[in-house]
C-alpha positions as CSV (number, residue, x, y, z in Angstrom):
1,M,14.0,-21.5,-26.8
2,L,13.5,-18.0,-27.8
3,K,9.9,-18.2,-28.2
4,N,9.6,-19.3,-23.5
5,I,12.5,-16.2,-23.3
6,L,10.0,-13.7,-24.8
7,A,6.9,-14.6,-23.2
8,L,9.1,-14.6,-20.0
9,V,10.2,-11.4,-20.7
10,T,7.1,-10.2,-21.7
11,F,5.2,-11.1,-18.8
12,F,7.2,-9.7,-16.2
13,G,7.0,-6.4,-18.0
14,F,3.2,-6.5,-17.7
15,I,3.8,-7.6,-13.7
16,G,6.0,-4.4,-13.6
17,C,3.8,-1.5,-15.1
18,T,1.3,-2.8,-12.4
19,E,3.0,-2.4,-10.0
20,G,4.2,1.3,-8.2
21,Q,1.0,3.0,-9.7
22,S,0.4,6.5,-7.4
23,I,-2.7,7.2,-5.2
24,D,-3.8,9.9,-3.3
25,L,-5.3,8.6,0.0
26,E,-7.2,10.7,3.0
27,G,-8.7,8.7,5.6
28,R,-7.4,7.5,9.3
29,I,-4.5,6.3,10.3
30,A,-4.8,3.2,12.8
31,M,-2.7,0.1,14.1
32,K,-4.7,-3.3,13.6
33,G,-3.6,-6.6,14.7
34,S,-2.1,-8.2,17.7
35,A,0.3,-7.7,20.0
36,M,3.6,-8.9,17.8
37,L,1.3,-8.9,14.1
38,N,0.4,-5.3,14.1
39,Y,0.4,-2.9,11.6
40,L,-0.3,0.9,10.4
41,T,-3.2,1.3,8.2
42,I,-5.1,4.0,6.5
43,Y,-8.3,3.5,5.8
44,D,-9.4,5.4,2.7
45,K,-12.8,7.3,3.0
46,Q,-13.4,7.5,-0.6
47,T,-13.0,3.7,-1.8
48,Q,-14.0,2.5,2.1
49,K,-10.8,0.3,1.5
50,S,-7.9,-0.1,4.4
51,Y,-4.3,-0.2,3.0
52,K,-1.2,-1.7,5.0
53,I,1.5,1.3,5.4
54,Q,4.9,-0.4,5.1
55,N,7.2,2.6,5.9
56,K,5.4,4.0,9.0
57,E,9.0,5.2,10.2
58,A,9.5,7.5,7.6
59,F,7.2,10.2,8.3
60,N,6.4,9.0,11.8
61,L,3.1,8.3,11.4
62,V,2.6,5.9,14.3
63,N,2.2,9.2,16.5
64,R,-0.6,10.3,14.3
65,Q,-3.0,7.5,15.0
66,N,-6.6,8.3,15.2
67,Q,-6.0,11.5,13.1
68,T,-7.2,12.0,9.6
69,I,-4.3,12.8,7.0
70,R,-4.1,13.0,3.2
71,I,-1.3,11.3,2.0
72,E,0.5,10.6,-1.6
73,A,1.6,6.8,-1.9
74,K,2.4,4.0,-4.2
75,I,1.2,0.4,-4.4
76,I,3.8,-1.7,-3.6
77,K,1.1,-5.0,-3.5
78,E,-2.0,-5.3,-4.8
79,A,-4.7,-6.7,-1.7
80,M,-5.3,-10.3,-2.1
81,G,-9.0,-10.3,-0.3
82,P,-10.5,-9.9,3.2
83,G,-7.7,-9.7,6.1
84,Y,-4.9,-9.0,3.6
85,P,-5.2,-5.2,2.6
86,A,-2.8,-4.0,-0.3
87,V,0.6,-2.7,0.4
88,I,1.6,1.0,-0.1
89,E,4.5,3.3,0.5
90,V,3.8,6.5,1.6
91,V,5.2,9.3,-0.7
92,N,4.5,12.5,0.9
93,I,2.0,14.0,3.6
94,K,-0.4,16.4,2.0
């Protein structure tokens, strides 16, 4: 029983360390998706990947569509393949 609890604590400890990484991105802000399922993304020039922005209201990013900006962000959820980009939370606009 104690081994199972210890294994669970270790497993969740590793998961907690992988999330919340801070990254710097520079790219174009765009709205993707259809009418009810749209979301705001940033397309990073260096890695050529799209990231879904979770807190678009915090920095009024909707008004910055089609502009190239540089942001500091924290990864909330890793990408799960094509059509499911990584989810980020914007910390700062540079």
